[in-house]
N, C-alpha and C positions, 0 to 999 in steps of 0.2 A: 619649275612649275609644270603642270600637266593639265591635259584634257581627257577626253575620253579614250578608252582603249581602241587601237587601229590595226587593221590589216594592211598590207600593201595595197594602196589605192589601185583597184581594177586590175591588179596584175598578179598578186601571189596570196590570195588567202589560204592560210595554211592550216591544215589540221594539227591541232596541238599548240599553235603558235599564238601568244598574246602580245601584241604590240602596244606599249604605252606611249602616250603623247605627253611629254613633260621633260623634266630635267633630272640628270642623274649623275651621280660620281662614281668613283672607282669602287666596284664591288658591292655597293650598297643597294638597298631599295631606292628607287629615284625618289627625290623630294622636291619640294616647292622652291622654285627659283627666285621668288620675289615675296616680300611680305604683302598683306592686304594692302590695298590702296590707302593712303594717308588721307586725314581729314582734309577736305578742301579739293581733293582730286575730282577731275571731271566725272560726271554720273555716268553709270553703266545701265544697261537695258534691265528692266524688271521681267522682261518676258522669259518664261521657263520652257524651254523646248525638252520634249522627250522622244527619242527614236527607238522604234523597235523593229527587228532585234537589236540587242545590244552590240557596241563596236567590238569587233573580234569574234562575234558568233560564228559557229560552223554547224553543218548539219541542219541548217534552216529549212523548214518545210516550205515548199514551193506555192502553198495558197494560204492566205489569212494570216501569215505571221509579221507581214511588214505594215507599219503605221507610223504616223507622226502626229503628235499632238502639242498644243502651247497652252500655258496658263498665263493669266495677265498679259495677253498680247494677242497678236493675230499673225498668220502666216503669210508671207510675202511670196515665198517661192519654195518648192520642193523639186529635187531632182534625184531620180533613182535610175542608175545606169549599169549595163553589164560590162564585162571584161573588154568588150570591144567598142565601148562608148554608146552603145545604141541605148536610148532612153526608154523607159517603161512608163506609158501614160498612166495618169491617176486622177482621181477626183478629190477636189477641196470641199470641205464642209461648208454649208452656206454662211455660218457664222465666222468662218475663217480659222477655226481652232482645231482642225483635223484634217487629215489627207491619208488615203489608201490608194494602192495601185489597183488598175481595173483589170488586170489579167494575171494569171498564174505566171511564176518566175520559171525559168529553165533550171533543170537539174544540174549538179555539178559544176555551178558558174559562180564565179566572184562577182560581187555588186558593191557599189558605193551609193550611199544615201546622203544627200546634203539638203539642210533646210535653213532658211533665213526667216527670222520673225521679227516683229517690232512691238514696243509697248505703246501705251497711250501718249507718251511724249515724242514718240518717233525714233526712239533709241533702238538700234538693231542688235539681235543676237544671232550668233550661227552655231550650228551643230553639224558633225560629221560622223558616220558610221561606215565601216567597211565589214562585209560578211560574206559567207559562202553557203550555197544552198546544198541540200542533201545529194549525195551521188546514189545512183540506183544500187540497190543491193547487189553484192557480190561484184562489183566494179570498182575500178579506182582511176583518178585523173591526175594530171599534173597542172597545178596552176603555175604560171611562168611570169617572170619579170626579166627584162623590160617588155613593154607592150609592142604588139606587131606594128611595123611602120613607124616607130618612133625614132627621134634623133636624141642621143643621150651623150653624157660627159664621159671622159676617158677612163673613169674608175668603175663603170657599170659592170659588174659580173652578170653571168646568166644565173639565174636562181630559180630552181623548180622546188616546189613544195606539194607533196602528194597527199591526197585525201584520205589515204589509209596508210598505215606502217607497212615498209616494204621489207620483206624477209629475204627475197631473192635480189640482192642489190646487183649482182653481176649481169643478171638477165634484164632488169630495168635500164642499167647503164649502157649495155650493148645496144639498146633500143633508142638511145639519144645520141646525137652528133651536134656538135658546135664547130662551125668552120668560120673562116674569116678570109676577106680579100681586101689587101693583100695578106698572103698566108702567114700564119703565126702559130706556134704550138699552143694548143689550149688543153689545160688539164682539168680533171674532175676531181671533187672532193665531197665526201659525205658527212654531213653535220647531223648525227643520229639517223633513224630509219624513215624519216619522213621530208628530208631536205637534201637536195643535190645541186652543187653550184659548180660552175665553170668560169675559168679565168685564164689568161696568159700570165707569163712571169712577171711582166711589168705591165703598166697602164696601156691600154690600147693606143695605137697610133691614130691621130686624128684623120678622120676620112675613112676609116675601116668599115666595110659592110660585113655584118655578121649574120649567120643564118643558123637558127636553131631547128633541127629536124627531129621532130617527135614521131616515132614509129612505136607506139605502145599498144596498138590495137592487138588484142589477144595475147599480149605478154602476160605471163602469170607473176605477179609480184608477191603474192603469198597463197597459200593452198586455197584454191576456189575463186581467186579474186583477179579478174583480168581487166587489162587496159582498154580503153574505148577510143584513144586518140591517134589519128594519123594526120599530121598537119605540119607546115613550115611557118616559122616566124622569123621576120627579118627585121633588123634595125639598123641603124646608121651612128657611127661615133663621130660627134661634132668637134668642134674646136677644144683644145686643151684649157681648162681652167682649173687651177689649184690654189686654194687659199691656205697659207701657212700661218698658224697661230702660235706665238710665243707668249705663253701664259706669265713669264716672269717680266716680260717687257710690256705685256697689256696691248700687244699689237696683232693685227691680221693683215698679212701681206698677200694681196691678190694678184696673181700671175696669169695672163692668158697667152698661150703658145710661148711661155718662158719669158714674157715681157711683163714688168711690173706696171700694173694698172693704176693702184692706189694701196696705200697703207692706212688701215682703219685702226681707231683705238677701241679697244674691247675690254670687257670685264667677264672674267671666267669664273669658276668655282672657288669658293672661299677655302682656306686651309682645312676647315672642318668637313667640307664637301667638295673635294678637288674634281676638277673636270677630267674625263677620261683623256688619255694621251693615245697617239697613234693616228692611222689614216682611217678616215670615216667618211662614207659616201652619201651624198644627199640622196633620199629616197622619196621624199614627198615635199610638196610646196604649198604653203597655205598663205594666202594674202591677208587673211584674218583667220584667227582660231580661238576656240575657248579653252581656257586651262582652269580646271575645277579640282579643288583638293579632295571632293568626295570620291572621285574616281580612283584614288590610292590610299584610301582609308584614313585621310586626315579631317575627317569631319566637315565642319563649315568654316575652316580656317580662312580660305579665299575662294573666290570665284571671279576669274578675270575673263569676261566673255569677248574681249576685243584684243587679244594678243596680235600685233601687226607683223607681217612679213617673216613668218616662221618656217625654217627649212629643218626637216627632220634629218638627224645624223645616226641615230641608233634606234634599235626596236625597244629598248628599255626607257627611252624618253628624253634622250639628249637633243637638243635643238640649238641652232642659230637663230635668234629671233630679235625683232625690235623691242625696246624697253623704254616707255614713257613715263614710268612711275618712279624710277630711281633718281637720285642726285645726278645730274650730268657729270658732275667732277669725278664719278668713279670710273667712266669710259676713259682707258688709257692709263689708269693710276692705280687701281684695286681690283682685286678679285673678290666679289661680294655674292655670288650666286650660289645655288646648291648644286651646280654642276653644268648648267647651260652656258652657252657663249652669247652674252648680251651686247647689242649695238644700241647706240642712241637712236631714238625715234620719236615721233609725235603722236599723240592719240589719233586713231584713225588711220595712222600710217602715212608718213610723208615720203613722196618719191625723192626728195632732196636730201633726206637724212642718210647717216651711213648705213642703216638697215635697208632702207629703200633702195639705195645705189646697189648694194649687193644683190638683193632680191631680183631686181630687173636684169642682172646679168647671169645668175645662176640657173642652170637646168639640172633635172634629175640626172645623177651620174657624175656630177661634179665632185671634187675631192676637197675635204678639209683635213690637213694634216696638223696635229696639236703636239706641241712639244712644251715641256715645262719640268721644274725640279720636284715636283710632287704629283701624285696621282697615278693611277693603275692604268695599265695598257688595256685598251678596250678589247673584248673578247672577239675572235674573227667570226662567230656566228651571231653576235649582237647586230642586228641589222645587216648591212652589206659591208662588213668589216673585213671581208676576205683578204685583204691586201696586208693583214697584220699577221698573216702566217708566211714564213720563209718558202720559197718555191720548193725545196727539197721536202719540207713537211707537208706542203699543199699536196704534192705527188703521191705521198703515202696514204692519202685519204681516199684514194680510188678504191673501187671494189677490186678483190683479187681475180685473176684469170679473165681480166677484160682486155688489157692492151699487150 
């Protein structure tokens, strides 16, 4: 299943990148993970949220482009924040059906927009959008992940997404350095002309302190386009948490620092819509999210506004998420989804459910390793799938004449 299109939350709004929220299988357009709620299922909110700009939008004007509206309901909260977490103040309409920011946004900045509304029955709906504002003419910037000052899992690469295509990759790569303490070799790899990632050969060692040094100011990425950034970004690698999914056995074994915490029953992609195989890194966490068929061209087939405990694994829409609408018997016994990894949950999300238990323990940068007898290996540039390239192949992706 899927919701609105997303960019990396406040971290890497990328020019030319569209991130879908939903479920996907090997090599196909991601498709819905669950059928519409059956007759007798708990009601969902009638509130219809609309966020502008659309999720995944780029080159957004800094004035007048952001607004939130709701039909058949009223807004409870709206949060607009930049890539450092600073909130932008706004004004709510007197009737509670609209919101707009009070000030201009900053140029060349990634923003996230989150809204919560409720209908007349008190049922809540949520919506999220990530977008990037327009960079000044003849300049370029790098949107980065992870965030400055964050603590992440051992699988988190450093990922840069540039606001404009880079023609002189060597010049740009020379202006970026990623170092670690304790020291470890870190290699660079280009995915096209707007994404540059860095990672070590194996997952980071827990406790590693990583520094990203951006020295892009006045670097010419393409004729006439100069960089504007000179800054350091620091993050820390936390404990090691790796979840190993066996699709044939329908299990997820969660290990922290090598010790098994729990084995959970899971339901993966059906034979017709097999889940991706390989190592996938959690890039976003949603306590509740909306998954809507209209965002992927499937018309009005479904609109599930309260999918609980959702962990994004790929840009194309693969998630681990809670599932309250399927027969509980499928978890641990059958693969029935359109590519996502489903765990039993309750409507509204239960902390005591398998999905709630996992959600409470997982941070951005943790790893889900999937194996099975069917399914395609996830592409290394699909989300943060960098680890699906062998080290020798990874090293060949650096710009020539840099190292």
